[in-house]
C-alpha positions as CSV (number, residue, x, y, z in Angstrom):
1,M,89.6,114.5,-50.5
2,S,93.1,115.9,-51.3
3,E,95.7,113.2,-51.4
4,H,97.2,111.5,-54.4
5,V,97.8,107.9,-53.1
6,V,99.9,105.3,-55.0
7,F,100.2,101.6,-53.9
8,L,103.4,100.4,-55.4
9,D,103.2,96.6,-54.9
10,R,99.5,95.7,-54.5
11,A,100.2,92.1,-55.4
12,S,102.1,91.6,-52.2
13,L,98.9,91.7,-50.2
14,K,96.1,89.2,-50.6
15,A,93.2,91.1,-49.0
16,Q,90.5,93.7,-49.7
17,V,92.1,97.2,-49.6
18,R,89.6,100.0,-49.4
19,R,90.2,103.3,-51.1
20,P,91.4,105.9,-48.6
21,A,88.6,108.4,-47.8
22,C,91.1,111.3,-48.2
23,A,92.3,110.2,-51.7
24,S,91.4,112.4,-54.7
25,H,93.4,110.0,-56.8
26,Y,94.2,106.4,-55.8
27,I,96.3,104.1,-58.1
28,E,97.3,100.5,-57.5
29,Y,100.2,98.8,-59.3
30,E,100.6,95.1,-59.0
31,Q,104.4,95.6,-58.7
32,T,106.9,98.3,-59.3
33,T,110.5,98.2,-60.5
34,A,113.2,100.7,-59.7
35,T,112.9,101.9,-63.3
36,D,109.2,102.8,-62.9
37,L,109.4,104.1,-59.3
38,V,109.9,107.8,-59.8
39,E,107.5,108.1,-62.7
40,R,104.8,106.4,-60.7
41,L,105.3,108.6,-57.7
42,K,105.8,111.9,-59.4
43,D,102.4,113.2,-58.5
44,A,101.9,111.2,-55.3
45,T,101.6,112.8,-51.9
46,V,101.2,109.4,-50.2
47,A,103.1,106.2,-51.2
48,I,102.2,102.8,-50.0
49,T,104.9,100.2,-50.1
50,N,105.5,96.7,-48.8
51,K,108.8,95.7,-50.3
52,V,109.6,98.4,-52.9
53,P,112.6,100.4,-51.5
54,L,112.3,104.1,-51.0
55,R,115.9,105.5,-50.6
56,A,117.3,109.0,-50.3
57,E,118.1,109.2,-54.0
58,T,114.5,108.4,-54.9
59,L,113.1,110.8,-52.3
60,D,115.2,113.6,-53.7
61,K,113.2,113.4,-56.9
62,L,109.8,113.4,-55.1
63,P,109.5,116.8,-53.4
64,Q,105.7,116.5,-53.2
65,L,105.7,113.3,-51.2
66,K,104.4,113.8,-47.7
67,M,103.7,110.4,-46.3
68,I,104.9,106.8,-46.7
69,A,102.6,104.0,-45.5
70,V,104.5,100.8,-45.1
71,A,102.3,97.7,-45.6
72,A,104.3,95.7,-43.1
73,T,105.8,95.9,-39.6
74,G,109.4,95.8,-40.9
75,Y,110.4,99.2,-42.5
76,D,114.0,98.6,-43.5
77,V,112.9,99.3,-47.1
78,V,112.5,103.0,-46.2
79,D,115.3,105.4,-45.6
80,T,113.9,106.8,-42.4
81,T,116.8,109.2,-41.9
82,A,116.2,110.7,-45.3
83,C,112.4,110.9,-44.5
84,R,113.0,112.7,-41.3
85,A,115.3,115.3,-43.0
86,R,112.6,115.9,-45.6
87,G,109.7,116.0,-43.3
88,I,108.1,112.9,-44.7
89,R,106.0,111.0,-42.2
90,V,106.3,107.2,-42.2
91,A,103.9,104.8,-40.6
92,N,104.0,101.0,-40.3
93,I,101.7,98.2,-39.3
94,R,101.5,97.2,-35.6
95,N,100.1,94.1,-33.8
96,Y,98.6,92.5,-36.9
97,A,100.4,89.1,-36.9
98,V,100.2,88.4,-33.2
99,H,98.9,84.9,-33.8
100,T,100.1,83.9,-37.2
101,V,103.8,84.5,-36.8
102,P,104.1,82.7,-33.5
103,E,102.1,79.8,-34.8
104,H,104.3,79.6,-37.8
105,A,107.4,79.7,-35.6
106,F,106.0,76.8,-33.6
107,S,105.1,74.9,-36.7
108,L,108.8,75.0,-37.6
109,I,109.9,74.1,-34.1
110,L,107.7,71.1,-33.8
111,A,108.5,69.8,-37.3
112,L,112.2,70.0,-36.5
113,R,112.2,68.8,-32.9
114,R,110.1,65.7,-33.8
115,N,111.9,65.1,-37.1
116,L,108.7,65.1,-39.1
117,L,110.4,65.7,-42.5
118,A,112.7,62.8,-42.0
119,Y,109.9,60.4,-40.9
120,R,107.6,61.6,-43.8
121,Q,110.5,61.0,-46.3
122,D,111.0,57.5,-44.8
123,V,107.3,56.7,-45.2
124,E,107.3,57.9,-48.8
125,N,110.4,55.7,-49.4
126,G,108.7,52.6,-48.1
127,V,110.7,52.2,-44.8
128,W,107.6,51.7,-42.7
129,Q,106.4,48.8,-44.9
130,K,109.7,47.0,-44.3
131,S,109.8,47.6,-40.6
132,S,109.8,44.5,-38.3
133,Q,107.8,46.3,-35.7
134,F,104.6,48.5,-35.7
135,C,106.9,51.6,-35.9
136,F,110.5,52.5,-36.3
137,F,112.9,54.9,-34.5
138,D,115.4,56.0,-37.1
139,H,115.4,59.6,-36.1
140,P,115.5,61.2,-32.6
141,I,112.2,62.8,-31.3
142,G,112.5,65.5,-28.7
143,D,109.9,67.0,-26.4
144,L,109.4,70.7,-25.9
145,F,108.2,70.3,-22.3
146,G,110.9,71.2,-19.9
147,S,113.2,72.7,-22.5
148,T,114.2,76.4,-22.9
149,L,113.2,78.8,-25.6
150,G,115.4,81.9,-26.1
151,I,113.8,84.8,-27.8
152,I,115.5,87.9,-29.4
153,G,112.8,90.5,-29.8
154,E,110.4,91.5,-27.0
155,G,107.5,93.0,-29.0
156,V,104.1,91.5,-29.6
157,L,105.4,88.7,-31.8
158,G,108.2,87.7,-29.4
159,Q,105.7,87.8,-26.5
160,G,103.1,85.9,-28.4
161,T,105.7,83.2,-29.1
162,A,106.6,83.2,-25.4
163,R,103.0,82.5,-24.4
164,I,102.8,79.5,-26.7
165,A,106.1,78.2,-25.3
166,E,104.9,78.5,-21.8
167,A,101.8,76.5,-22.7
168,F,104.1,73.8,-23.9
169,G,105.9,73.8,-20.5
170,M,109.0,75.6,-21.8
171,T,111.1,78.1,-19.9
172,V,111.4,81.4,-21.8
173,L,114.4,83.7,-21.7
174,F,114.3,87.0,-23.5
175,A,117.8,87.9,-24.7
176,D,119.2,91.3,-24.0
177,H,120.1,93.0,-27.3
178,P,120.6,96.4,-28.9
179,P,117.7,98.9,-28.4
180,P,114.7,99.3,-28.5
181,K,113.8,97.5,-25.3
182,H,110.4,96.7,-23.7
183,A,110.4,98.1,-20.2
184,E,108.3,95.3,-18.7
185,V,110.4,92.4,-19.9
186,T,113.1,90.8,-17.8
187,Y,116.2,90.3,-19.9
188,T,119.0,87.7,-19.9
189,P,122.4,88.4,-21.3
190,L,122.6,87.2,-24.9
191,E,125.6,85.0,-24.2
192,K,123.7,83.1,-21.5
193,V,120.6,82.7,-23.7
194,L,122.8,81.2,-26.5
195,E,124.3,78.7,-24.1
196,C,121.0,77.7,-22.4
197,A,118.5,77.8,-25.2
198,D,117.2,74.5,-26.7
199,V,115.4,76.7,-29.3
200,L,116.4,80.2,-30.3
201,S,113.7,82.2,-32.1
202,L,114.2,85.6,-33.7
203,H,111.5,88.3,-33.6
204,C,113.4,91.6,-33.8
205,P,113.6,94.2,-36.6
206,L,116.5,94.4,-39.0
207,T,118.6,97.4,-38.1
208,A,122.2,98.4,-38.2
209,N,122.5,97.1,-34.6
210,T,120.8,93.7,-35.3
211,R,122.2,92.8,-38.7
212,H,124.0,89.5,-38.3
213,I,123.2,89.4,-34.6
214,I,123.5,85.7,-35.1
215,G,126.9,84.9,-36.7
216,E,129.6,82.4,-36.4
217,D,130.5,83.3,-32.8
218,Q,126.9,83.1,-31.6
219,L,126.2,79.8,-33.5
220,R,129.3,78.2,-31.9
221,R,128.0,79.2,-28.5
222,M,124.7,77.4,-29.0
223,K,124.0,73.8,-27.9
224,P,124.7,71.1,-30.6
225,S,121.1,70.0,-29.9
226,A,119.6,73.5,-30.4
227,L,117.3,74.8,-33.1
228,L,117.5,78.3,-34.7
229,I,114.2,79.8,-35.9
230,N,114.0,82.9,-38.0
231,T,110.6,84.3,-39.0
232,A,111.7,87.9,-38.8
233,R,114.3,89.1,-41.3
234,G,117.0,87.2,-43.3
235,G,119.8,89.7,-42.5
236,L,119.6,88.9,-38.8
237,V,121.6,85.8,-39.4
238,D,124.9,85.3,-41.2
239,E,123.7,82.8,-43.7
240,T,127.1,81.5,-44.7
241,A,127.8,80.8,-41.0
242,L,124.5,79.1,-40.7
243,I,125.3,76.7,-43.5
244,Q,128.6,75.9,-41.9
245,A,126.9,75.4,-38.5
246,L,124.5,72.8,-40.1
247,D,127.2,71.1,-42.0
248,E,129.5,70.8,-39.0
249,G,126.9,70.1,-36.4
250,W,127.2,73.2,-34.3
251,I,123.4,73.2,-34.0
252,A,120.9,70.5,-34.6
253,G,118.7,72.3,-37.1
254,A,117.1,75.5,-38.3
255,G,113.7,76.7,-39.6
256,F,113.7,79.9,-41.7
257,D,110.9,81.9,-43.3
258,V,113.1,84.7,-44.6
259,L,116.2,85.2,-46.7
260,T,118.6,88.2,-47.0
261,T,117.5,88.6,-50.6
262,E,113.8,88.1,-51.5
263,P,112.7,86.7,-53.8
264,P,115.9,84.7,-54.5
265,V,115.6,85.1,-58.3
266,N,119.4,84.4,-58.8
267,G,119.5,81.5,-56.4
268,H,120.6,81.4,-52.8
269,P,122.8,78.9,-50.9
270,L,120.0,78.1,-48.4
271,L,117.8,77.0,-51.3
272,D,120.3,74.2,-52.0
273,L,120.1,72.7,-48.5
274,R,118.1,69.5,-49.0
275,R,118.2,68.1,-45.5
276,P,115.5,67.1,-43.0
277,N,117.0,69.4,-40.3
278,F,116.5,72.6,-42.3
279,I,113.1,74.0,-43.3
280,L,112.7,77.0,-45.5
281,T,109.3,78.6,-46.2
282,P,108.8,81.6,-48.6
283,H,108.2,84.5,-46.1
284,V,104.6,83.4,-45.4
285,A,104.6,83.4,-41.6
286,W,102.7,86.6,-41.6
287,A,100.3,85.7,-44.3
288,S,97.2,84.1,-42.8
289,D,94.0,85.4,-44.3
290,G,92.9,87.0,-41.1
291,A,96.3,88.7,-40.5
292,M,96.4,90.1,-44.1
293,Q,93.0,91.6,-43.8
294,F,93.8,93.2,-40.5
295,L,97.0,94.6,-42.1
296,A,95.0,96.0,-45.1
297,D,92.5,97.7,-42.8
298,Q,95.2,99.3,-40.6
299,L,97.2,100.4,-43.6
300,I,94.4,102.6,-44.8
301,D,93.6,103.7,-41.2
302,N,97.2,104.9,-40.9
303,I,96.8,107.1,-44.0
304,E,93.4,108.5,-43.0
305,A,94.6,109.2,-39.4
306,W,97.6,111.1,-40.7
307,Q,95.5,113.1,-43.1
308,R,93.1,114.1,-40.3
309,G,96.1,115.4,-38.2
310,T,95.9,112.5,-35.7
311,P,98.6,110.3,-36.9
312,Q,99.1,106.7,-35.6
313,N,101.8,104.1,-35.8
314,L,104.4,106.6,-36.8
315,I,108.1,105.7,-37.2
316,V,109.1,109.1,-38.3
C-alpha cells in the first residue's frame, strides 16, 4: 500500500465504496469547494472526483498528484490537456449506466409523447369529473411505433437507447457528428436527422466540438412535432434557443435531465418553464441503485489497476 487517495465529493455517490487496496491513506470528503481543494489534495497521489473541477491552475500546485479517477463517464471537469502535459493519468467510468440512462430517456419520451403531465394536471384539477364521457381528449397522444428516433452519440448509452427504440417499432438514425466515432455504426448527416427525427436524443460527451451542437439553427430544422431529449450534458444545447423554440413552437416539447450549471443555485431560465411539454429532472438518469454500485466498484478497480501497472479505462 503506497497511495494517498482523496475522494473530493463522496456525497455525489449513493453506494458502498471500498477502500482501495493500494491506499496507505484514504480520505473521503462529502463535498469540496474551490477554497478547500488544494489543501485537501496537497498530499494526495490519487484524486477521486465526480463534479469537483481539476483545472491547470490547481494541478500546478499539486506536483505529487499522479492519477485522477473520475467517478463518472463525463470528464469535462478535468483539464485533460494539462494532465497529459504533467504526466497525470486520468480514468473514467465505462458502461455502467447502460440500462438506467436509456430507460430514463424513454421515461421522458413517453411522458411527453402521450402528454402525461397535462392529463395528470387535468385530473388533479377535476376535469375528468366534469367530463360528459368516460374519458376526454384535450391533449394529443402520439404513438412511438412507426416514428423516427435520431441519436447523437453512438456509445453504449446511445446504442442502448436505440435498442429500446427498435423494440417500440421506431426507426433509428445515428447522426454524424464531430469525433470520436464508432466504426460499426452507420451514420446519417446531422441535417437529415434533424429534419426526419420525431424524437432527437443526445448521448454524446461535452467537448469543444459538441458544445451547443443543438442551437437555434438546429432547432429550427427540426419538425414542429418533434421532441428533444437530453440526458447527457447541459452544454450540448443552447438553452436560450431552447426556450425560444418551446415558446414559438419550433418543436413540440423537450425532456432534460441536465443543465449547463449544476446545481442551479442562482436560478436558471429552464427552472421557470412551467409547462406540460417540458420536463426537467435533477441529473438523475444515471442514478439507479444498481448503476451507482457498479460505478463505485469500477471506480476503485480503475485505481487499483493503474497502481498495478495494468491501467484500464484511461482517457489520458
